[in-house]
Every structure is written in C-alpha cells, then in structure tokens.
C-alpha positions as CSV (number, residue, x, y, z in Angstrom):
1,M,-61.4,-6.1,-0.5
2,P,-59.4,-7.0,2.3
3,L,-60.6,-5.9,5.8
4,N,-58.3,-3.2,7.9
5,V,-58.5,-5.5,11.0
6,V,-57.5,-4.5,14.6
7,F,-56.1,-7.8,16.7
8,M,-56.3,-7.8,20.3
9,G,-55.2,-11.4,22.0
10,T,-52.2,-12.8,24.5
11,P,-51.7,-16.3,25.0
12,D,-50.8,-19.2,22.6
13,F,-54.4,-19.7,22.0
14,A,-54.9,-16.8,20.1
15,V,-51.9,-17.0,17.9
16,P,-53.6,-19.4,15.4
17,S,-56.4,-16.9,14.7
18,L,-53.9,-14.0,14.1
19,A,-51.9,-16.4,11.9
20,E,-55.2,-17.4,9.9
21,I,-55.9,-13.7,9.5
22,V,-52.9,-12.4,8.1
23,A,-53.1,-15.5,6.0
24,N,-56.1,-14.7,4.4
25,G,-55.0,-11.1,3.5
26,H,-56.5,-8.9,5.2
27,N,-54.9,-6.1,6.6
28,V,-53.9,-5.6,10.3
29,V,-53.6,-2.4,11.0
30,R,-52.9,-3.0,14.8
31,V,-52.4,-5.7,17.0
32,Y,-53.1,-4.9,21.0
33,T,-51.6,-7.5,23.6
34,Q,-51.0,-7.4,27.3
35,P,-47.7,-6.0,28.6
36,P,-44.7,-7.7,28.9
37,R,-44.5,-9.8,32.5
38,K,-42.1,-11.2,34.7
39,S,-41.7,-15.1,34.1
40,G,-39.4,-17.7,34.9
41,R,-37.1,-18.4,37.7
42,G,-35.3,-15.0,36.5
43,Q,-38.5,-13.2,36.6
44,K,-37.4,-11.6,33.2
45,L,-40.1,-9.6,31.2
46,T,-41.3,-11.5,29.1
47,K,-43.4,-10.6,25.9
48,S,-46.7,-12.6,24.9
49,P,-46.8,-15.1,22.7
50,V,-49.1,-13.1,20.2
51,H,-46.4,-10.2,20.6
52,Q,-43.4,-12.0,19.7
53,F,-45.5,-13.7,16.6
54,A,-46.9,-10.2,15.6
55,E,-43.5,-9.0,15.6
56,I,-41.8,-12.0,13.6
57,M,-44.7,-11.0,11.0
58,G,-43.8,-7.2,10.8
59,L,-47.1,-6.2,12.5
60,P,-47.3,-2.5,14.8
61,V,-48.3,-3.7,18.4
62,E,-49.3,-1.6,21.3
63,T,-49.4,-2.7,24.9
64,P,-51.7,-0.4,26.7
65,E,-52.1,-1.5,30.4
66,S,-55.6,-0.3,30.6
67,F,-58.4,0.0,27.9
68,R,-59.6,2.3,30.2
69,K,-57.3,4.9,29.3
70,S,-58.9,8.0,26.7
71,A,-55.5,8.3,24.9
72,V,-55.5,4.6,24.3
73,I,-59.4,4.5,22.8
74,D,-58.3,7.8,20.9
75,G,-55.8,5.9,19.4
76,L,-58.1,3.1,18.5
77,E,-60.8,5.1,17.0
78,A,-57.8,7.0,14.9
79,L,-56.9,3.5,13.0
80,N,-60.8,3.8,11.2
81,A,-60.7,-0.3,11.2
82,D,-63.4,-2.0,9.9
83,V,-63.4,-4.6,12.8
84,A,-61.8,-5.7,15.9
85,C,-61.4,-9.3,16.7
86,V,-61.1,-10.6,19.8
87,V,-59.1,-13.8,21.1
88,A,-58.5,-14.1,25.0
89,Y,-57.1,-10.3,25.6
90,G,-57.2,-10.6,28.7
91,Q,-58.9,-6.8,29.7
92,I,-62.5,-5.7,29.6
93,L,-62.8,-3.1,26.8
94,P,-65.5,0.0,27.6
95,Q,-68.4,0.4,25.0
96,R,-66.0,3.4,23.3
97,A,-64.1,1.1,22.5
98,L,-66.4,-1.4,21.1
99,D,-67.7,0.9,19.1
100,A,-64.3,2.4,17.5
101,P,-64.6,-0.1,14.6
102,T,-67.2,0.1,12.1
103,E,-68.2,-3.0,12.5
104,G,-67.2,-3.6,16.1
105,C,-65.6,-5.8,18.3
106,L,-65.8,-9.7,17.5
107,N,-64.8,-12.1,20.0
108,L,-64.0,-15.8,19.8
109,H,-65.0,-17.7,22.9
110,G,-64.6,-21.3,23.9
111,S,-68.1,-22.1,24.8
112,L,-71.7,-22.6,23.8
113,L,-72.6,-19.5,24.8
114,P,-74.8,-18.4,27.4
115,R,-73.0,-21.6,29.0
116,W,-69.8,-20.6,30.2
117,R,-70.2,-16.8,30.3
118,G,-66.9,-16.1,31.8
119,A,-63.2,-16.2,32.5
120,A,-62.5,-19.8,32.6
121,P,-64.7,-21.8,29.9
122,I,-62.7,-24.4,28.9
123,Q,-62.2,-25.7,32.1
124,R,-64.8,-25.2,33.8
125,A,-66.7,-27.0,30.7
126,I,-64.3,-30.3,31.6
127,M,-64.7,-29.4,35.6
128,A,-68.7,-30.1,35.1
129,G,-68.1,-33.0,33.1
130,D,-69.9,-31.5,30.0
131,A,-69.8,-33.8,26.8
132,Q,-70.0,-30.8,24.3
133,T,-68.6,-27.6,24.4
134,G,-68.2,-25.2,21.2
135,V,-66.2,-22.4,19.5
136,Q,-68.6,-19.2,18.8
137,I,-67.6,-16.0,17.4
138,M,-69.7,-13.1,18.9
139,Q,-70.2,-9.4,18.7
140,M,-69.3,-8.0,21.9
141,A,-71.7,-5.7,24.0
142,K,-71.9,-4.4,27.1
143,G,-72.0,-7.2,29.9
144,L,-70.1,-10.4,30.1
145,D,-70.4,-12.5,26.9
146,T,-73.8,-11.3,26.4
147,G,-73.4,-10.4,22.9
148,D,-75.3,-11.8,19.7
149,V,-73.8,-15.0,18.5
150,L,-72.5,-14.9,14.8
151,L,-70.7,-18.2,14.0
152,S,-70.7,-21.3,16.0
153,E,-68.9,-25.0,16.2
154,T,-69.4,-27.8,18.4
155,L,-66.6,-29.9,19.7
156,D,-66.9,-32.9,21.6
157,I,-65.5,-33.2,25.1
158,F,-63.2,-36.8,25.2
159,P,-62.5,-38.5,28.3
160,H,-58.9,-38.2,27.9
161,D,-59.6,-34.0,27.1
162,T,-57.5,-32.2,29.4
163,A,-57.5,-28.4,29.3
164,Q,-54.6,-27.6,27.5
165,S,-56.1,-30.6,24.8
166,L,-59.2,-29.6,24.7
167,S,-57.9,-25.4,24.3
168,D,-55.4,-26.5,21.9
169,R,-58.1,-28.2,19.4
170,M,-60.2,-25.1,20.2
171,A,-57.5,-22.5,19.1
172,Q,-57.6,-24.2,16.0
173,I,-60.9,-25.0,14.9
174,G,-61.4,-21.1,16.4
175,A,-58.9,-19.8,14.0
176,G,-60.1,-21.2,11.1
177,M,-63.4,-19.5,11.4
178,W,-62.2,-15.9,11.4
179,P,-62.2,-16.1,7.2
180,R,-65.7,-16.9,7.2
181,I,-66.9,-14.3,9.4
182,L,-64.8,-11.5,7.9
183,G,-66.3,-12.8,4.6
184,A,-69.5,-12.4,6.3
185,V,-68.2,-8.8,7.1
186,E,-67.2,-7.6,3.8
187,R,-70.4,-9.2,2.1
188,G,-72.7,-7.8,4.6
189,A,-74.2,-10.9,5.1
190,I,-73.8,-11.1,9.2
191,R,-76.7,-12.7,10.8
192,P,-76.8,-12.2,14.4
193,V,-78.5,-14.9,16.7
194,P,-79.2,-13.7,20.1
195,Q,-78.0,-16.2,22.9
196,D,-80.9,-18.6,24.1
197,G,-80.8,-20.3,27.6
198,E,-80.6,-19.5,31.2
199,P,-76.5,-18.9,31.7
200,T,-73.6,-20.3,33.7
201,Y,-70.7,-18.6,34.3
202,A,-67.2,-19.8,34.4
203,H,-65.4,-18.0,37.0
204,K,-61.7,-17.9,37.4
205,I,-60.1,-20.4,38.4
206,D,-59.5,-19.8,42.4
207,K,-55.9,-21.6,43.4
208,A,-57.8,-22.9,46.7
209,E,-59.9,-24.9,44.3
210,A,-57.2,-27.0,42.5
211,R,-56.4,-28.8,46.2
212,I,-58.0,-32.2,45.8
213,D,-60.6,-33.3,47.9
214,W,-60.6,-37.1,47.8
215,S,-64.0,-37.7,49.8
216,R,-65.4,-36.5,46.3
217,P,-66.4,-39.3,43.9
218,A,-63.8,-40.8,41.5
219,S,-65.7,-39.6,38.2
220,A,-66.2,-36.1,39.4
221,L,-62.7,-36.0,40.5
222,D,-61.3,-37.4,37.1
223,C,-63.0,-34.2,35.6
224,H,-61.6,-32.0,38.2
225,I,-58.4,-32.9,37.5
226,R,-58.6,-33.1,33.5
227,G,-59.9,-29.5,33.9
228,L,-57.3,-28.2,35.8
229,A,-54.5,-29.6,33.7
230,P,-51.6,-28.4,33.4
231,F,-52.2,-25.0,34.9
232,P,-52.4,-24.3,37.6
233,G,-52.4,-28.2,38.1
234,A,-54.7,-30.0,40.9
235,W,-52.7,-31.5,43.7
236,C,-52.6,-33.3,46.8
237,E,-49.9,-33.7,49.3
238,I,-47.8,-37.2,49.4
239,D,-45.9,-37.9,52.7
240,G,-46.1,-34.1,53.4
241,A,-44.8,-32.9,49.7
242,R,-47.0,-31.4,47.2
243,V,-47.7,-32.7,44.5
244,K,-49.6,-32.0,41.6
245,V,-51.7,-34.4,39.6
246,H,-52.4,-34.4,35.5
247,M,-54.1,-37.2,34.7
248,A,-56.1,-40.0,36.5
249,I,-58.3,-43.5,36.0
250,A,-61.3,-44.3,37.5
251,E,-61.3,-47.9,38.9
252,H,-62.9,-49.9,41.1
253,G,-61.7,-49.4,45.1
254,S,-62.9,-48.7,48.1
255,G,-61.5,-47.4,51.7
256,R,-60.8,-44.0,53.3
257,P,-61.3,-41.0,51.0
258,G,-57.6,-39.8,50.6
259,E,-56.3,-44.1,51.1
260,V,-53.5,-45.5,49.1
261,L,-54.8,-49.2,48.1
262,D,-52.0,-50.9,46.2
263,E,-48.4,-50.3,45.3
264,G,-49.2,-48.0,42.3
265,L,-51.1,-45.0,43.2
266,L,-54.5,-46.5,43.5
267,V,-56.2,-43.6,45.4
268,A,-59.9,-44.2,47.4
269,C,-62.3,-41.8,46.5
270,G,-65.8,-41.1,48.4
271,D,-67.0,-43.6,45.7
272,S,-64.6,-45.6,43.9
273,A,-61.5,-44.9,43.6
274,L,-58.6,-43.3,41.1
275,R,-55.5,-44.7,40.0
276,L,-53.1,-41.7,39.3
277,T,-51.2,-41.9,36.0
278,K,-49.4,-38.5,35.6
279,V,-48.1,-36.4,38.2
280,Q,-45.7,-33.6,39.3
281,P,-43.9,-33.2,42.3
282,A,-42.6,-29.6,43.2
283,G,-39.8,-28.3,41.2
284,K,-39.5,-31.0,38.5
285,P,-41.4,-32.1,35.1
286,V,-44.4,-34.1,34.6
287,M,-43.9,-37.7,35.2
288,T,-45.5,-41.2,34.8
289,T,-46.8,-42.5,38.1
290,E,-44.3,-45.1,37.5
291,A,-41.3,-43.0,37.0
292,F,-42.2,-41.1,40.5
293,L,-42.2,-44.0,42.3
294,H,-39.3,-45.3,41.1
295,G,-37.6,-42.4,42.9
296,S,-40.2,-42.0,46.0
297,P,-42.1,-45.1,46.4
298,V,-45.5,-44.8,48.7
299,A,-46.4,-47.5,50.6
300,K,-49.9,-49.2,51.1
301,G,-52.1,-47.6,53.7
302,T,-50.7,-44.0,53.0
303,V,-52.8,-41.6,53.4
304,L,-53.1,-38.5,51.0
305,L,-53.8,-35.0,51.7
C-alpha cells in the first residue's frame, strides 16, 4: 500500500529523490522547499529546483521561511503523513516537526556517519583527501545528524572527483535508496543502527577558505581545489586579477610557493607543484588553461597570490 509522504528538499541534489519516490507510486501529499530567492544578473526571484520539479509533477508546494512557526507545524501535522523524506532541505526542523509524521522524518545524508556531520559533507570529504564516503538514510533526531542509520551505501572518491561530480553520483545512488527504505517502512521492517565512532563535522564552507595558499603541499591543494569546484571555487590572483581554479594536476617541480615554473601554468607549491588545467577568470565561463593563456599569457617567474 502506498505511503502518504511529505518531501522536504531544495537543490538539484534533491530532485532525483523526489522523482524516484513519485515513480514508485507513493502519495506525495506535500512538498516543502525553500522560498524563491534572487539569483542571476537580474536578481530575479527564482524557484528552487525542487519547487520547479514539484510544479511540473502537479504536487502541492509550500515554501515557509521558517519551520519554527507554530502555524507551519500545524499544517504539517494536519497532513497525517506516514513519513517525511528530507534531502538537503536547508532548514533545521524542531522536535515537534520531527514527530509530526507517524514514522518520523528520514534524511538522506552524503557521508558515512558519524564522519562529516553537518552542512558540507561532500566538499569536506574531498578536501580532506578521503578515499571513500557514502550515502546514508537516517532517522532524524534532535541534534546535528545524530540519528540512527537505516540504510547505507559506500562510494569511492576518485582522484578526478570534484564536489559536483561526487554530488551527482550521490544524488542518483541516494534516490535509488528511497524505494528500499520506504518499502521497509511499509512492512514495519526498519532496523535502526546507532552511529558508531568519533564524529567529525563538515562545517559550512567559508568564502575565506577558497583562496589558494600556495605554501601547502600540491596534493593537499589538489583536494582543496576539487572539493570547492564548482562552488564557491578555489581562487588565486594572476597579475592582479582573481581567477578561479577548477582543476589541477600534481606534477614534479619546485620553486617559491606560487611561482609559475613554465609557460603552461605549472605552479610551485609548498611541496611539489600543480599544473592548472581548468580555470575561470572573473565574469567568464570555465575554460581550459590553454584557452585562458591564449588570451592572457602568464610569464614564467610570475608569482600567483
């Protein structure tokens, strides 16, 4: 028998999950997502990706500014939902909201808990140089990502993975986990497993972190760059202009940190060197370093800041 499901999510990452839940015949009684925000050069109010998809599917949508208002939770309780499925919603749910659906709220999280609890688990895993991560569905509880794990899939982090590519894989794998866990809810076969181990925290990315510190080892900067690609994007200054670096390759080389070692943007780091392969000048699209250098040559010996 199909479940009455509330879905809470906002970005592109959440759309495959909503699509999979609908495709499996569950009755999505309400979609909650973040309110439209200003975006783009014209600062036009834009609905979230989940909002847009929900409207295409004819699903009822609500966009409360805060779930801490009693009237919002009253509306959630009135739905008499069996379960809430939460994917990158972007709001903290108070206990009364967590308790509103009969089976509570289930959250799709992009790490192997308790490692990388918090707002930026995908970016932090790459930035830390982790070889593996995962996608888990957990029972939401009071506290930051502290609930019992209900279902888990492990993923390798490949040497070429960026935050975007890893997020895309997680979104698809995570979407495929919902039919299994909702089937278990229907059968009363949920088997919660408490988190085990020392927690680490994936704090929200601070824009100040994005500046490249060339005194760090090349291997660490490679992870740093990929973990911040495409947003907010690691950056440096080249001849006084800010340039984002979206991809680089570690190579042999030595020099003053930030020094350009050849005509192809091989840059000395604290240990070894990085060849920048994809960059983005301010106000322009991502491009190959070859294309960038064609219009803005960077001389050997230049020091990037």
